[in-house]
LUMGUBA-846613 format. One line per 4 residues: number of its first residue (from 1); their letters; for each residue y, x, z of N, C-alpha, C. Coordinates in steps of 0.001 Angstrom, whole numbers. Last residue first. Example, Ala and Ser with C-alpha at 12.3 -4.5 7.8 and 13.67 -1.06 7.14 Angstrom:
BEGIN
2) sa) -2250 12850 7080 -1060 13670 7140 30 12900 7870  -5690 13190 7800 -4500 12300 7800 -3300 13200 7800
end
This chain:
BEGIN
371) evgd) 149863 82828 91483 150907 83853 91337 150602 85049 92219  147208 81370 89808 147690 81849 91102 148706 82959 90873  146232 80849 87321 147369 80051 87776 147928 80472 89112  142957 81707 88055 143904 81368 86993 145002 80449 87530
367) silg) 140939 82328 89805 142304 82706 90198 143350 82271 89190  138609 81470 88490 138985 80835 89763 140443 81124 90139  139015 84073 86280 138052 83147 86866 138474 82739 88278  140494 85468 84418 141193 84748 85483 140297 83735 86165
363) rdra) 139424 87067 82524 139318 85629 82297 140150 84837 83300  139747 89552 83631 140416 89257 82364 140456 87754 82091  138058 89211 85857 139486 89466 86050 140255 89110 84780  135585 88962 84633 136114 87839 85411 137614 87985 85630
359) rela) 135363 91513 83516 135387 90335 82645 135956 89122 83372  135330 93116 85822 136386 93298 84827 136501 92065 83927  132992 92153 87051 134285 92036 87727 135427 92154 86724  130963 92818 85220 131259 91413 85512 132624 91236 86171
355) dgka) 129924 95172 84294 131366 94943 84117 131767 93503 84421  127547 97167 86273 127975 96162 85306 129480 95960 85279  126561 98754 88210 127157 99426 87052 127676 98448 86007  125423 96997 90053 126617 97757 90440 127313 98424 89261
351) ggcp) 123177 95451 89919 124269 95130 89010 125522 95947 89236  121469 96306 91919 121092 96562 90531 122199 96266 89540  123173 97872 94637 122760 96662 93940 122456 97000 92484  121825 100848 96176 122884 100106 95499 122324 98841 94859
347) awfh) 119905 100929 99239 119959 101039 97780 121169 100289 97217  119242 101128 101853 120630 101431 101508 120798 101525 99992  116545 100681 102032 117425 99663 102611 118905 100011 102507  115412 102991 100728 115281 101638 100176 116340 100683 100715
343) vtkl) 117814 105682 100751 116567 105076 101201 116578 103634 100712  119959 106597 99308 119339 107495 100277 117967 107004 100703  121453 106455 96420 120380 105733 97100 119679 106704 98030  124785 106386 95314 123730 107126 96007 122728 106179 96659
339) gdgw) 127055 105551 94026 125766 105213 93430 124571 105817 94135  129532 105861 95113 128885 107071 94602 127530 106798 93953  130315 103265 95719 131287 104194 95164 130660 105416 94544  128357 101510 96449 128857 102427 97486 129904 103408 96965
335) gcve) 127839 99532 94662 127159 100815 94450 127644 101897 95386  129425 97494 95486 127995 97206 95339 127183 98470 95093  131974 98843 95543 131404 98157 96704 129890 98039 96595  132460 100251 93211 133189 100608 94431 132536 100027 95678
331) mlsg) 131045 98944 91218 130507 100197 91747 131187 100581 93059  132676 96876 90418 131556 96572 91307 130992 97833 91941  136138 97921 90550 134845 97762 89877 133784 97403 90903  138527 97607 92036 138559 98006 90636 137275 97740 89883
327) irey) 140052 95415 94130 138750 96034 93858 138670 96334 92373  142597 94252 94221 142284 95335 95141 140935 96025 94897  142916 92196 92342 143992 93168 92537 143513 94415 93274  140651 90664 92542 140957 91290 91253 142028 92367 91387
323) iray) 140904 89818 95241 139758 90635 94814 140096 91377 93531  143204 88250 95040 143225 89450 95878 142072 90384 95509  142240 86211 93460 143368 87012 92975 143455 88320 93752  140337 85159 95177 139890 85890 93993 141019 86704 93373
319) lega) 142072 84042 97100 141060 85018 97492 140595 85827 96292  143523 82182 95676 144213 83339 96242 143224 84438 96616  141422 80374 95068 142155 81049 94010 142874 82284 94507  140578 79479 97642 139673 80215 96760 140421 80997 95689
315) plta) 142752 80089 100401 142360 79257 99272 141547 80096 98281  141267 81757 103248 142254 81698 102177 141813 80653 101162  140599 83031 106411 140472 81863 105536 141622 81842 104540  138627 85385 108237 139859 85060 107519 139600 83902 106553
311) gpel) 136236 86162 109300 136754 84862 109705 138052 84477 109031  136978 89607 109470 135967 88555 109451 136535 87249 109992  140188 90358 107920 139206 90503 108980 138150 89409 108860  141517 92169 105095 141250 90938 105829 140233 91217 106921
307) dlke) 141961 93918 102968 142836 93943 104140 142757 92616 104899  140150 94236 100992 141017 93067 100888 142048 93005 102005  138810 96470 101909 139570 96562 100664 140546 95401 100509  137623 95351 104206 138585 96452 104330 139443 96556 103079
303) linl) 135923 93478 103048 137006 93025 103921 138068 94109 104089  134183 95265 101746 135016 94344 100970 136190 93856 101811  132997 96529 103936 133733 97323 102946 134668 96440 102123  131737 94349 105146 132840 95012 105842 133654 95884 104898
299) drlq) 129793 93716 103183 130770 92723 103643 131988 93395 104269  128365 96144 103063 129105 95650 101898 130168 94635 102312  127239 96221 105620 128206 97246 105228 129018 96784 104025  125567 93988 105456 126625 94031 106468 127682 95065 106100
295) nkih) 123781 94675 103457 124747 93614 103192 125870 93586 104222  122135 96587 104616 123148 97024 103650 124180 95940 103353  120648 94908 106481 121368 96125 106868 122493 96428 105886  119477 92735 105120 120364 92505 106265 121217 93731 106591
291) ttyc) 117742 92428 103025 118981 93181 102785 119959 93108 103957  115481 91009 103849 115321 92104 102886 116568 92978 102773  116118 88944 105575 115384 90083 106125 115185 91216 105129  118847 87383 106341 118206 87794 105090 117437 89060 105414
287) vheg) 118805 85068 109024 118896 86452 108569 118242 86582 107202  118288 82984 110975 119534 83105 110212 119757 84559 109783  115928 82395 112155 116669 83525 112722 117997 83770 112011  115093 80193 110682 115011 80153 112135 115829 81235 112803
283) phyv) 115388 80941 107988 116287 79940 108568 116247 79888 110086  115531 83778 106362 114743 83259 107479 115611 82243 108211  115456 84337 102972 116316 83867 104064 115419 83264 105132  113749 84788 100952 113880 85853 101941 114953 85551 102992
279) ncpd) 113935 82441 99366 112680 82793 100028 112874 83816 101136  116791 80257 99677 116185 81527 99257 114915 81852 100043  118408 78062 100211 117118 77842 99548 116322 79104 99260  120749 79154 101734 119781 78201 102295 118452 78096 101555
275) cvmc) 122820 80894 100823 121487 81404 101142 120397 80377 101424  125481 80232 100451 124694 80653 99290 123200 80635 99591  126670 79881 102852 126282 78678 102116 125487 78991 100856  125237 82807 104448 126297 81821 104245 125773 80634 103447
271) cgev) 124552 85591 106641 124143 84597 105656 125131 83437 105628  127320 87800 107529 125962 87279 107585 125713 86209 106543  130599 86885 108249 129619 87965 108245 128229 87351 108361  132722 84953 106107 131826 85077 107257 130973 86329 107121
267) ltvp) 135710 83696 105211 134841 84848 104977 134019 85117 106230  136364 80471 104104 136318 81358 105262 135290 82448 105004  138375 78888 101858 137151 79685 101961 137282 80595 103171  139738 75751 100868 139732 76904 101782 138359 77563 101851
263) idpd) 140615 74983 97542 139686 74734 98636 139643 75947 99556  142141 75476 95342 142837 75405 96628 141892 75178 97802  140615 75305 93079 140983 76649 93548 141709 76653 94888  138346 73297 92214 139405 73175 93223 139751 74556 93775
259) eemr) 136638 74065 90186 137184 72708 90170 138387 72575 91102  135976 76620 91043 136649 76453 89752 137319 75084 89673  134671 76022 93413 135950 76732 93486 136703 76660 92165  132412 74764 92372 133258 74041 93343 134626 74690 93430
255) krle) 131321 76781 90844 131875 75606 90176 132788 74813 91110  130490 78510 92917 131467 78954 91915 132124 77754 91240  128624 76890 94240 129840 77317 94934 130903 77786 93950  126648 76563 92261 127310 75401 92849 128626 75789 93526
251) vlnd) 125861 79234 91821 126478 78455 90744 127249 77268 91317  124758 80030 94324 125886 80742 93724 126610 79889 92685  122682 79235 95960 123721 78257 95618 124943 78922 95002  119272 80193 95063 120517 80291 95835 121488 79210 95377
247) qilp) 117001 79831 93506 116887 80679 94690 118166 80781 95519  117489 78327 91239 116569 77777 92226 116632 78524 93553  120750 77758 90097 119667 78717 90288 118791 78225 91424  122091 75231 87907 121843 75781 89248 120672 76750 89256
243) dqae) 123539 76184 84779 122558 75406 85528 122335 76040 86895  125243 78146 83936 125773 76798 84100 124825 75900 84883  126084 81527 84115 125070 80507 84401 125744 79153 84620  128101 83313 83989 127729 82663 82739 126713 81549 82963
239) mtcl) 128333 84390 86528 129358 83439 86090 129031 82765 84769  126895 86119 88054 126180 84938 87550 127152 83931 86937  128684 88007 88849 127543 88473 88055 126733 87309 87494  130339 86467 90418 130853 86985 89154 129714 87436 88256
235) mcll) 128820 85989 92638 129177 84850 91791 129728 85298 90448  128793 88469 93840 127560 87987 93208 127855 86818 92277  131326 88437 94970 131083 89289 93808 129806 88884 93088  130902 86672 97010 131998 86386 96087 131861 87227 94827
231) hqpr) 128987 87941 98470 128545 86869 97577 129664 86399 96653  130405 89660 100090 129697 90220 98942 129227 89142 97977  131543 87893 102114 132341 88548 101082 131553 89038 99878  129964 84722 102608 130060 86130 102975 130735 86873 101825
227) iylh) 131596 81622 103074 130918 82537 102155 131056 83961 102668  132168 78342 103405 131907 79513 104243 131031 80469 103439  134640 75907 102515 133485 76740 102172 133399 77945 103107  135469 72586 102786 135734 73912 103352 134478 74740 103104
223) dade) 134553 70224 102029 135985 70428 101811 136436 71767 102387  131557 68951 100735 132233 70091 101362 133717 70116 101014  130320 66839 99313 130966 66592 100606 131826 67734 101136  129212 67509 96781 129714 66160 97050 130584 66032 98301
219) eifg) 128393 70180 96511 128905 69459 95342 129632 68171 95715  127484 70897 99066 128534 71679 98399 129193 70863 97296  125469 68980 99507 126634 69027 100387 127786 69765 99713  123638 69663 97497 124263 68349 97507 125514 68319 98369
215) asqd) 122870 72194 98342 123600 72056 97081 124306 70703 97021  121559 71505 100766 122721 72403 100774 123539 72273 99495  119508 69687 99959 120486 69331 100987 121738 70197 100901  118070 71038 97939 118624 69703 97709 119741 69389 98699
211) katl) 117351 73437 99282 118165 73450 98066 118839 72102 97857  115753 72531 101391 116984 73272 101685 117914 73285 100477  113666 71395 99912 114479 70554 100786 115813 71225 101091  112675 73714 98697 113177 72606 97883 114087 71693 98698
207) mder) 111855 75205 100948 112926 75711 100094 113516 74614 99214  109841 73564 102010 110975 73957 102843 112147 74398 101975  108045 73450 99880 108687 72228 100359 109934 72546 101173  107172 76094 99763 107926 75536 98647 108679 74273 99087
203) trmr) 107644 78058 102725 106914 77060 101951 107814 76499 100852  108203 81568 102660 108665 80228 103019 107877 79226 102184  105519 83884 103271 106438 83200 102374 107012 81964 103069  105009 86613 105470 104874 85186 105180 105935 84688 104210
199) fmaw) 103414 89673 104758 104632 88966 105138 104567 87524 104644  100917 90408 103833 101365 90890 105136 102552 90091 105661  100574 89401 101399 99396 89336 102266 99762 89760 103685  102849 90002 100112 102796 88671 100725 101458 88414 101398
195) rghg) 102430 92384 98866 103101 92421 100174 103052 91072 100878  99801 90963 97050 100554 92160 97387 101156 92089 98772  99189 87753 97841 99510 88579 96678 100366 89766 97111  98924 86141 100034 97816 87036 99728 98072 87950 98548
191) dlae) 100868 83573 98717 100192 84069 99917 98976 84907 99521  101993 82328 96599 101927 83793 96545 101246 84391 97767  102149 79718 97310 101128 80065 96318 100983 81577 96181  104349 79347 98938 103095 79736 99581 101975 80044 98597
187) gqet) 106563 79931 96278 106388 79728 97708 105041 80202 98198  107335 79743 93595 105922 79666 93950 105671 79450 95437  110133 79833 93439 109400 78826 92674 107982 78632 93203  110730 82018 95011 111230 80714 95420 110501 79595 94686
183) qdel) 109496 84059 93573 109121 83813 94966 109526 82407 95394  110894 83935 91149 109460 83631 91194 109017 83287 92614  113449 84727 92069 113261 83411 91449 111797 82997 91496  112934 87287 92889 113362 86312 93891 113195 84895 93351
179) stpa) 109937 88455 91245 111382 88306 91377 111698 87285 92455  107272 90488 92318 107751 89153 91972 109256 89095 92180  105178 93172 91154 106297 92638 91935 106699 91252 91445  101678 93414 91235 102858 93198 90400 103989 92590 91225
175) adri) 100441 95665 93688 100460 94319 93108 101764 94107 92348  100418 98083 94994 100561 98095 93542 100559 96716 92903  100025 97588 97756 101224 98287 97295 101471 98105 95798  97531 96311 97911 98751 95676 98427 99986 96286 97783
171) reyy) 95860 98106 96665 95766 96686 96304 97008 95929 96769  96324 100482 98003 96879 100322 96664 96843 98862 96205  94805 100060 100315 96261 100211 100399 96898 99914 99047  92208 99969 99122 92737 98865 99925 94261 98899 99998
167) gaea) 90910 101986 97730 91909 101178 97032 92497 100029 97827  89213 103889 98728 88629 102581 98406 89615 101645 97710  89885 106308 99708 89828 106183 98250 89237 104846 97811  89802 106023 102458 91031 106519 101834 91049 106343 100324
163) hpcr) 87772 105298 104087 88307 104251 103207 89487 104736 102365  87079 107336 105768 86077 106911 104789 86597 105874 103798  89381 109900 106250 89143 108473 106446 88147 108016 105388  87922 113113 106969 88662 112196 106112 88419 110754 106553
159) pwvd) 88200 115467 109649 87496 114388 108946 88436 113526 108106  88291 118430 110317 89375 117614 109777 88760 116457 108975  85781 119096 111303 86973 119503 112045 88180 118659 111625  83849 118494 109586 83830 117732 110832 85079 118019 111665
155) sqad) 84059 118374 106058 84531 118944 107316 84382 117976 108479  83499 117597 103527 82352 117816 104411 82764 118285 105803  85932 117473 102231 85144 116247 102337 83987 116379 103315  88668 119051 103711 87373 119221 103054 86527 117975 103291
151) gtac) 91629 116880 103811 90764 117985 104216 89506 118084 103374  92921 114567 103000 93388 115847 102477 92461 117005 102801  93061 111730 103366 91870 112402 102820 92236 113745 102224  95422 110585 104223 94198 110291 104980 92953 111002 104463
147) vsrv) 97500 111373 102532 97681 111388 103982 96345 111384 104702  96680 111150 99955 97463 112333 100301 97740 112436 101795  95484 108618 99905 94645 109818 99839 95406 111053 100300  97046 106391 99782 96850 107004 101096 96020 108281 101048
143) galr) 99641 106207 97269 98264 106031 97721 98038 106806 99000  102399 106358 97087 101661 105600 96076 100235 105306 96505  105044 106269 99048 103634 106642 99146 102825 105767 98200  107606 105285 98669 107424 106735 98762 105967 107186 98814
139) eflt) 107522 102527 98574 108287 103237 97557 107933 104722 97519  106121 101889 100847 105522 101590 99548 106231 102340 98425  108045 102713 102779 106728 103344 102709 106087 103113 101347  110107 100913 102278 110337 102350 102121 109019 103087 101975
135) myla) 108794 98569 102933 109269 98736 101561 109594 100202 101281  108271 99031 105677 107166 98971 104715 107638 99097 103272  110901 99096 106775 109950 100182 106985 108880 100177 105900  111989 96644 106086 112618 97870 105603 111656 99044 105700
131) wapl) 110214 94960 107527 110321 94876 106068 110907 96158 105496  110614 95764 110260 109322 95897 109587 109444 95881 108073  113402 97814 111113 112846 96483 110873 111603 96603 109999  112773 100777 113069 113191 100149 111821 112670 98713 111778
127) vsgp) 113318 103476 115194 113051 102039 115104 113610 101504 113790  111763 106603 116022 112774 105816 115316 112338 104360 115206  109687 108045 117055 110449 107224 117983 111537 106402 117327  110009 110870 114942 109164 110030 115794 110004 109300 116841
123) aigl) 112562 110537 112422 111979 111268 113541 111058 110335 114311  112139 109889 108878 112584 109543 110226 111969 110492 111243  111204 109656 106270 112465 110339 106521 113031 110054 107891  108778 108706 105536 109811 107713 105826 111180 108344 106034
119) lrcv) 107416 111108 105351 107590 110290 104155 108689 109247 104350  107455 111871 108059 108121 112690 107034 108401 111873 105782  105890 109880 109212 107299 110016 109600 108075 110818 108562  103460 110538 107978 104087 109246 107695 105566 109276 108080
115) eldk) 103042 113007 109180 103186 112932 107725 103833 111612 107316  102709 112310 111833 103895 113070 111445 104114 113036 109937  100244 110969 111670 101439 110298 112200 102713 110995 111732  98585 113013 110740 98857 111857 109885 100090 111090 110365
111) rrga) 98582 114709 112989 99066 115198 111688 99433 114029 110781  97420 113075 114891 98818 113480 115063 99397 114002 113752  94814 112899 113907 95652 111704 113943 97119 112044 114084  94068 115566 114310 94024 114990 112964 94886 113728 112889
107) ydaa) 94312 115940 117088 95197 116679 116182 95199 116088 114776  93274 114975 119489 93629 114030 118421 94548 114683 117392  93054 116814 121462 91909 116658 120563 92208 115735 119389  95410 116407 122868 95240 117642 122102 94118 117506 121085
103) rdey) 94824 113956 124075 95941 114072 123135 95799 115311 122266  92660 114636 125699 92508 113612 124660 93614 113725 123620  93853 116591 127345 92703 116923 126505 92527 115911 125381  95994 115210 128691 96237 116316 127774 95065 116553 126830
99) ddpl) 96227 113216 130519 95599 112870 129242 95719 113997 128215  97568 114415 132626 96201 113941 132837 95479 113668 131524  99365 117387 131617 99255 115930 131781 97796 115510 131936  99122 120417 133563 98947 119698 132311 98889 118195 132570
95) ereg) 101488 122133 135525 100347 121224 135472 100307 120474 134145  102172 125419 135252 102738 124102 134946 101573 123146 134711  100475 127369 136161 101885 127419 136546 102572 126076 136315  97821 127594 135425 98176 126656 136480 99625 126659 136891
91) rdey) 96208 129042 133686 97171 129749 134527 97634 128872 135694  94108 128544 131915 94138 127900 133233 95080 128610 134208  94206 129395 129355 93835 130394 130361 93849 129832 131787  95035 127296 127737 93822 128033 127360 93351 129044 128412
87) adly) 97248 125992 128914 96288 125224 128128 94971 125963 127927  98703 127967 130164 98208 126854 130973 97104 126108 130236  99214 129542 127973 98457 130132 129088 97933 129053 130038  100728 127855 126330 99385 128258 125891 98567 128885 127018
83) harn) 102332 125106 127862 102296 126549 127606 100867 126970 127279  102921 122083 126213 102121 122761 127245 102037 124248 126900  104011 121118 123986 104935 121770 124912 104201 122380 126107  102295 119663 122457 102309 121115 122244 103344 121838 123101
79) veid) 102833 117024 123104 101624 117650 123649 101658 119168 123501  104998 115938 121820 105232 116568 123114 104016 117318 123634  104723 114369 119665 105242 115715 119404 105497 116473 120708  103024 111799 118523 103027 112647 119717 103486 114058 119351
75) asvr) 104785 109140 117172 103979 110326 116865 104125 111268 118054  105708 105812 116233 105424 106855 117222 104570 107970 116644  108212 103682 115394 107158 104514 114804 106917 105711 115716  108853 100521 116362 109108 101901 116767 107936 102756 116288
71) ipvy) 110104 97782 114632 108934 98634 114838 109394 100026 115261  111365 94489 114893 111616 95933 114999 110350 96703 115362  110828 92002 112413 110480 92481 113750 110711 93993 113834  111295 90698 110091 112331 91626 110532 112049 92175 111926
67) ayew) 109297 88892 109628 109350 90067 108760 110362 91106 109224  107323 87339 111792 108743 87660 111629 108880 88973 110869  104592 86685 111553 105503 85783 112256 106949 86054 111892  103534 88829 110164 103409 87490 109601 104387 86520 110255
63) laal) 104038 90897 111918 104645 90924 110589 104642 89532 109978  102382 90066 114050 103836 90153 114232 104556 90157 112888  99848 90277 112909 100307 88970 113383 101825 88957 113553  99765 93030 112446 99740 92108 111313 100223 90716 111717
59) lgqv) 99783 93931 115136 100862 94288 114218 100913 93308 113053  97381 92890 116104 98642 92477 116704 99827 92773 115801  95529 94266 114476 95640 92807 114414 96963 92310 114984  95218 96954 114867 96236 96527 113902 96398 95012 113829
55) eeig) 93258 97266 116784 94470 98076 116900 95581 97576 115981  91059 95837 116047 91915 95271 117089 93248 95996 117176  89741 97491 114263 90457 96333 113739 91420 95756 114761  90070 100987 114531 89550 99744 115091 90383 98562 114645
51) cppt) 90777 103271 113275 91462 102989 114540 90896 101759 115241  89320 103169 110866 88927 104106 111923 89576 103819 113273  88662 99775 109842 89559 100930 109884 89159 101854 111027  86830 97759 108571 86445 98750 109584 87369 99958 109559
47) ecgg) 87654 96142 106551 87210 95486 107783 86889 96467 108898  90092 95909 104051 89274 96806 104872 88928 96120 106194  91861 94250 102643 90441 93923 102667 89562 94814 103502  94558 94599 102827 93956 94731 101509 92461 94529 101484
43) avcv) 94996 94494 105514 95526 93389 104707 94927 93398 103309  93858 96997 106040 93205 95788 106553 93694 94565 105781  95764 98633 104798 94380 98628 104315 93630 97393 104799  97989 98110 106394 98011 97752 104973 96591 97662 104433
39) acll) 97096 99180 108810 97409 97750 108726 97436 97285 107278  96890 101883 108198 95673 101130 108515 95917 99629 108388  99589 102527 107991 98749 102538 106793 97476 101735 107021  100334 102343 110620 101048 101526 109639 100242 101419 108353
35) hhgr) 98859 104326 111726 98349 102965 111889 99125 101973 111023  100346 106586 111393 99289 106334 110410 98643 104975 110587  102305 106237 113538 102656 106344 112132 101530 105987 111184  101708 103729 115993 101514 105089 115504 101749 105129 113997
31) vaip) 104130 101544 117197 102994 101699 116287 102895 103162 115874  105641 99318 119382 105308 100724 119142 104040 100811 118299  108053 96938 118807 106613 97157 118841 106330 98615 118494  111005 96808 120869 110322 97074 119599 108829 97336 119786
27) efda) 111700 94200 123050 111303 95604 122985 110554 95851 121680  114452 92051 123008 113071 92264 122572 112784 93757 122442  117067 91611 123593 116197 91981 124712 114760 92264 124287  118269 90767 121256 118670 92057 121818 117736 92532 122918
23) gsla) 115907 89277 118934 116892 89262 120008 117118 90628 120618  112434 88480 118311 113803 88767 117910 114698 88824 119139  110017 87334 118656 110037 88760 118330 111425 89218 117913  110054 84674 118850 110127 85391 120123 110202 86893 119903
19) sctm) 112018 83059 116355 110893 83916 116718 111128 84569 118068  112675 79855 115007 113105 80970 115850 111891 81747 116349  110646 79254 112033 111482 78837 113149 111908 80064 113953  109648 78640 109044 110135 79816 109753 111123 79372 110824
15) rqth) 106814 76451 109006 108204 76742 108713 108633 77944 109538  103592 75917 107636 104428 76547 108655 105855 76743 108155  101868 75001 105788 102843 74037 106292 103773 74639 107337  100158 77040 105197 100961 76506 104110 102011 75507 104581
11) rrep) 98795 77396 107597 99738 78412 107149 100675 77842 106085  97087 75193 107682 98170 75300 108663 99232 76282 108181  95415 75867 105598 96158 74613 105551 97336 74638 106513  94321 78358 106427 95189 78270 105250 96014 76989 105197
7) disa) 94441 79419 109793 93899 78441 108861 94842 78266 107671  94407 82826 110490 95213 81614 110474 94661 80664 109417  93091 85192 110251 92413 84149 111006 93191 82837 111023  94701 87005 108987 93588 86468 108216 92890 85318 108928
3) rnm) 96478 87784 111027 96950 86936 109936 95805 86259 109211  95131 87622 114280 95175 88279 112987 95653 87302 111928  96771 87355 117325 96033 86623 116290 96202 87327 114952
end
């Protein structure tokens, strides 16, 4: 089912439930490299992509259902292993594949597939979560002309895509970015805006309900907190905030620990009590689909520095005292120590160069009074 065919009223009431496109047994969706671009153009309004609309409808439907669906990016790099004497002289020493002629004739498509792989920095056959794949693509490819319209405009040998300069891809890629706060405030109102024409928003009602329930539990009922390690540092970067944030529960959890430094905190891997109201938290799959990869490394790096294992439980005050003693700066963890950004999904946190940790340490935030 194409995303565009989903009834708007139904789409606005959809909740993110468990997806059949997830799990260890799910086979990644195979997509030719340049068809990734065709899907963007269709989302941007193109009705006649050269590959055929049916070729990308399934992909768009999968992206809409589950932003973290695994995609295997394909490009045919085996066709040229046919020996030239078998291919051009009918030597017959090594039998050619049955589909050899069609594959060989698709040289223009194969070039585009490989160019997309090059831009992504991957080998053909690599598997990436859809969100990570497309955010990397948008970061590295400003427009499709350099991939889809590089040959002579009059050439029949290397034909250009007739839509390469129509702006369909750019309409999606260049739409003004929205902050996490904006996303959470607007919810389904952003449907069709830039990347949200391809990836589904959580509904505003869903996020408001999650915020009310989760924040209320933290403030009134929780006697045990479950927090992923990196969010303990995020709380320092928002320590001046006194009013709750619409997109997470950082403020509520920080205040709860300030009020009761003895409250037990269990360090969990993955999404935690911070995440419930966030737009990019998928409640059905319990995953933050925008940062799932790099956040796991940050959590484990922090646990290593604290000399703790996943599931360790400490009083909040003791936990922060250990953080202040063992972690010198945010750059050590949130910026990987070297500040290196190899690719979108391994990017350092935007606050990695800040001094929130040093200020919190000097203030004795949450740890004050702990020996």
